[in-house]
N, C-alpha and C positions, 0 to 999 in steps of 0.2 A: 873447493867443495865444502869445507867447514864453514866458510863465510856464508855460502848459499843456504846451508842447512840452518845456520843461526838466524838468517833473515826470514826463512820460512817459518821457523819456530816463533819468532816475534810476531810475524803476520798472523799466524794462527792464534797466538795469545791475544792480539788486538781484536780479532774477530770474536773470539770467545768472550772477551771482556765486554764488547759491544752487545753481544747477544744477552749477556747477563743484565746489562743496563736496560735493554729493551724489555726483557722479561720482567724486571723489577718495576719498570714504569707501567707495563701492561697490568701487572698485578695490583698496583696502587690505583690505577684507573678503574679496574674492575671493582675494587673495594669501594671506591668513591661512588660508583654507579649503584652498587648494592645498598650503600647507606642512603643515597638519594631515593632509591626505589622504596626502601623501608620507611623513610620519613614521610614521603608523599602518600604511601598507602595508609600509614597511621593517621595522617591528616584527613584523608578521604573517609576512613572509617569513622572518624569523629564528626565529619561533615554530615554523613548519612546515618548517624546513630538514631535520628528521629524517624527514619524510614525503615521499618523491618523488611527483611528479604530472606529468601531461602538460603541455607548454608552454601557457602562458595569456597572453592579451592583458592589458596593464596596466590597461585600463579595462573591457573586455567579459568578461574572465576566460575561462571555458570555455563561455560562453553560445552563442557562435557555432558550437561543435562539437557541441552537443547540441540536437537537434530533438525535438519532441514525438513524432514518428513513430518515432524511433530511440533514444529515451531508454533503454530497457531493454537494447538491443543494445550501446550505448556503455558502459553500466554493467558488463555482463558482460565486456567487453574490459578494463576497469580492474580488475575482480576477479581476472582471470587475470594481469594485468601487475604489479599492486602488491599485495604480501601484506598482509593484515590490514586496511589502510585507506589512503585517499589524500585529500588536501585538494582540494575542488572550489571553484574561485573563481567567484563570480557576477559581479555588476557592482561596479566600484570596489573597496572594501575589504570587501565582503561575502563571507565564506568560511566553510565548515564542513567538518569532517572526516567523510567518509563511511566508516562502519565496517561490516564484513561478516565479522568473525572471531569465533568463539564465545568465546574468552578475553577479547577486548575487550568483547564484549557483556556478559559476566558482570560485568566491573568496572563498566561504566556503569550497568547495570540494578540493581546492588547499592547504588547511591547514591540520593540524593533531590534530584537537580538539577531546577530548574524547566524548564517548557516555554517555548521562545522565543515571546514574545508576537506578534512579527511573523509567525511561521510559522503560528500557529493562529488569529489574530484573524479571518481571512476566513471561518472556519467558524461564528463566533458568530451572525450573522444567520440562518444556515441551521439550526443545531442547538441554539443557545442554550448557556448555560453549564452543560451537563450533565456526566455522569460522564466523558465523553471529554476534555473541556477543563478540568475541575477538577484541582487538585493539592494536595499538602500535607495538612493536617489536615482540610480540607473534603472532599477526595477520600475520605479514610479514613472519615469519618462517613457520606457518601452510600453508599459501598461496603458498609459494615456494614449499612445499612438495606436495601439491595437483595439482599444475600446470601441471606436466607431464601426470597425469591421464586424463586431458581434451584435450590432443593433438588430432588433427584431425585423425591421423593414429590410435590412440587408440580407438576413438569413431566410426570410420568407420565400423568395423564389426557389431556394434549394429544397423546399418541402416536396415539390413535385418530383424532383430527382430521387429523393429518399423514398417517396411513396412508390416510385417505379421499381426500385430495387426490392422493396418489401413485397410488392405485388408479385414479382417474378418468383421470389422464394415461396410465397404462399401457394402459387399455382403448382409448383412442384410438389408441395405438401398435399394438396388436394388430390393429385394423381396418385401419390404414394399411399395416402391413408386409406384409399378405397381398397387396397390390398389387405386390409385388416392386419397390418404388420406394425411392429414397434418402430418408432421413428426417433433416431438420434439427431437432435437438432443443433448440437454445438458446432459441427463443421459448417452446416448451412448458414447459421447465423454469422459465423466468422467470415464466410465468403460474401454474404450480403453486406456486412459492414465494410469490407474491403471494396466491394463494388461501389458502395455509396461514397466512400472517400475518394476513389478514383474519379467519379463523376463530378463531385462538388469541388474538390481541390485541384484536379488536373484536367477538367473538362473532357474526360474520356468518353468517347461515343460507344454505344453498345453496352454489352454485358461481359464481364470477365469471370463470372461465376462458373466454376467447373460443374459439369453435369454430374449428378450423383451416380455412383457406380451402379450399373444395371445388373451386374452379376450378384445375385443374392445368395449364391451357393457357397460363399466363403464362410469360414468359421466365425461365429458370432453374428451372422447375418440373420434377418428376420425369417428367411426360408428355413433356417435350422433352429429357429426358436430363440436365438440370442444366447447370451452367456448366462451367468448365474442371475437368478431373479426372474427366470422365464415365467410368464403368466401373470406377473405383477403389473398393475396399471401404472403408467407413467404419469405422475402428477406434474404435468408441464402446462404452463399458462396457455389457455386458448385451445388445448387439446383434450380429448376424452380422458377422464380420470382425474381431472383437476378438482380441487375442493369445490363443492356447490356454491360457496359464497362468491368465488371469483367468476364462475360460469354465469350466475344470475346477475350480478350487478354489471360486470363487463358486458354481458349479453344485452343489457338495456342500452349501453352506450355504443354498441356496435353499429346500429343504423345511423347514428349521428356521425360516427367515425367515417363511414363510407357514403355519406349522403351526397357529396359532390364528387365522389370517385377519387379524392385525394385525402388520405388519412391525415388528420391533425391540422389541416388547413382551416384556420378560423374556428376550430372547434375545441381548442385546448381548455377554454373556460367551461365547456359543456361536458368535460370528461373528468370529473373529480375522482372517480374511483380508479381510472387508469393512471392518473397522476399519483394517487396513493400507492398503487402497486409499484410504480417506478421508484418512488422514494423508498419504499420498504425493501425493494431489491438492492438499492444502493446502500441502505443501512446494513443489510446482511453482507454485502460484498462491496465495500467502499472503493471507488476507483483509485483513491490515494490512501493507502492503508497506514502510512506513517511518514512523519517528517521530523527533522532534528533541528535544534537550536543550541547555540552556545551562549550562556548568560554573559552579557556585557556588564552587568551590574547586579548586585544582590537582589534576591526576589523573596517575597513573603507571600505564602499562600493563604487562602481564607481561613484555614484551621489553625493558623499561627506558625506552622512549620516553615522554615526558610532555608535558602541555599545561598552561598556566596557566588561572586562572579567567577567565571571560568569553568563552571560545571556544565556538562552537556545534558540536555533534556530531550527525550524522544517522545513526541506526541503520537500515541497509538490510536488512530481513529477506528481501527478494527476493534481494539479493546474497548474503546468508548461505546461503539455501537453494539457490543455484545456484553456490556456491563449490566448484570441483573439489577443493580441498584438504580440504574437509569432507565433500562428497558426491561420490564418483567418478561419472563420467558423469552429471552433474547434469541433463541434458536428457532422460534416459531415464526413462520411467515404470516404476518398479521397486518394487512394494509390499513386496518382501522386505527392503527397508532397515529396515522396522519390525517384523520378525519377532521373536518372543519370544526374548530372550537377546541380541539385537543390541546391540553396544557403541557407544553414542552419547555425545557430549559433552552435558552437562546443558543447554547453551545452543546446541546445533546446530539445534534445531527450535523456532522461536518464531512460530507462525502468528498469535498474538494478542498478541505482545509478552510482557513478564514483569516481575516486580518491582513496586514501588510506583509510583504515578503522581504 
C-alpha cells in the first residue's frame, strides 16, 4: 500500500508539474500575442495618421458606433466630415480605408490588387467561384468567354419577353389604380423581375407572378386608408403624384416607348430622359454598393497621401454617389445630372464598379 501511495503521489506531482509548464507556456504565448497586437496596431496608427477618422476603441474599433440599421446614415456622416476617405477600424487590428472620392477610385481601380479573401470567402458557398469572386488571369479568361453572350444582338430577342412581363404588371396596376387606392409597387416589381428572369434564363412558359391579394380589408390595406402617411401622394415614377418634371418629359417619350407595342425595342436612343432616370436611380441605389481590395504594392493618391502594401481598401460606391462634393444635393432625385453634355468625372458614377477584377 505504501508503494502504491508513493507512486500515486509521484504521478500527481508529474501531472501538476506538466500543468504548470503548460500554463507557463500559455502565458508566454499570450504575452507574445499581446506584444504582436500592440506593435501592429501602433504601426497601423502610424500608417493611417494622414487619414483622420472618428475616435475608436482600442479593441472594438468603430463597431460599437455602427449598427446595421444605421450603417448608411453613419457612412454619409463620414463622407461629409472627412474628404476623400477615412480609416474604419473593426475589431482589434482589422482596419480598412473607406474610399468615396472619384480621384481615389480611379487610382485604385486602375490597378490589379487582389480581393481580400476574408471579405469574400463567405460568398463562396452561396455563389461559388464565379465571375464575381474570380480575379487575375482567370477572371480575364472567364470574362472573355462571357462577353459574346451579352452582345446587343444576342440580348435583343429577350426584350419582347421583358416587355411581356412589364405589360402584365402594368395591366394589374391599371385595374387597381381605378379604385383610387394607394399602390405599393415593391412586391409587384420584385415579382415582375423574377418572372423576367425565369423567362429569359430558364425559358419558362407563362407567368409566375402571384396575383395581388384581393382582400383589401387587412390592416394597412388601401380599404383602411393604409398606415402612417394616409392621404399623402406617392411620388412613384409613372404614377400620379410624381414630380411634374418626370411626368412631362417621360410623357413625351411614352408614345415612342409603346409605338410598336414592345417597350425599348429599337427606341433606347430616342428615350434620353428615361435613360437619365435609370442612371439617377442607380446613382441613389447602386446595385454594387461596395467592393474591397488588398494592396499588393504601395499606393499614392492624387493629394499625396499614401499607403503601404498589405492594407485593405474598401471602395464605397454608395458613399461616392452620395458625396456632396461630387453630386450636389445628393439625396435629391434629379435625372438632369445625366443630361447630354453634363460634365462628370470619369469615376463619379460607378453603379457596377469598374476596371479589372
